N, C-alpha and C positions, 0 to 999 in steps of 0.2 A: 612561299612566304610573301605576304603582301606588306609593302612598306607604306607608311603614312607619308603623304606629301602635303606640304602646306599649299592651300589654295591661294592664288593671287588675290590681293586686296583690290576690290572694285573701287573705282574712283567716281565721285560725283562730278557733274559738269563744272560746278564752281571750284572744286579741288583741282580739276584739270586746268582751268584757267589760271589758278595760282601757280601751278607746277610748270606749265608750258614754257619751255625755254625760247629765247629770241631767235636762236638759230635752229634750223631743221624744220621739217614738216611733220606734224603729228596730228592724229585724229583720235577721238574717243569713240570706241565702238562698244556699246552696251557695258560701259564702265571700265573697259580695258584700253590701255594706250596702244596705238598702232603707229609705227613710223612709216611714212609713205615716201616714195621716190618719184620725183617729177622729171623724167628724162625722155630723150629720144622722140619717137613718133607722137607720143602723148603731148609733148610740148608744142610740136608743129601743129597739131590739130587744135589745141587750146588757143594758140596764137591766132590762127585763122578765124576761129569762132569769135574771139574777142573783137577783131576788126569788123566782122560782119554785124555783130550785135551793136557796136558803137555807131556804125553807119545807120543801122535801122533806127536806133533811138533818136539820132539827130534828125533823120529824114521825117520821122513820125512826130517830131517835137515832143518827145517823152522826156520827163525829168529824171530818168534813170541814169545811173553811172555804174561802171565796172570797177569794184574795189580790187586792188592788187592782191590782197589776202584778206579773206573774211572767214571766220569760223562760224558756221551755221549750226545752231542747236536744233535738234529734232524734238518737236513737241511730244510731251508725255513719254520720253525715252531718255535714258542716260547716255546720249550719243551726241557728238558734234563733228561736223565734217568740213573739210576745206574744199569747197566746190571749185572746179577748174575755171568756170565762168559763171558769174552771178550778177544779174542786173538788180540793183537796189534803188529805192527812193531814199533820199537823205534821212528822213525821220526814222527809217528802219535800222540804221546803223548805230550801234552803241560801242563806245570805246572803253 
């Protein structure tokens, strides 16, 4: 016997932005919410890269900065990711 199961409702990027809670780390992958865990070795590598990128930006006199948390929308896709390190120019950041 085959049972009918309701398919999960896919969320748009704008719906995800409205839904996203202040606490926790979530990404949108092709319309589906994914909770991510940032722990352990992952954080060690991310911290190392942040320092190296910041030094590079300063030495190269680039006007980039490293946001603490930025949700990046994938063009032409219903997805948004929390990159571990992301160098941005101030005009590219929207709040």
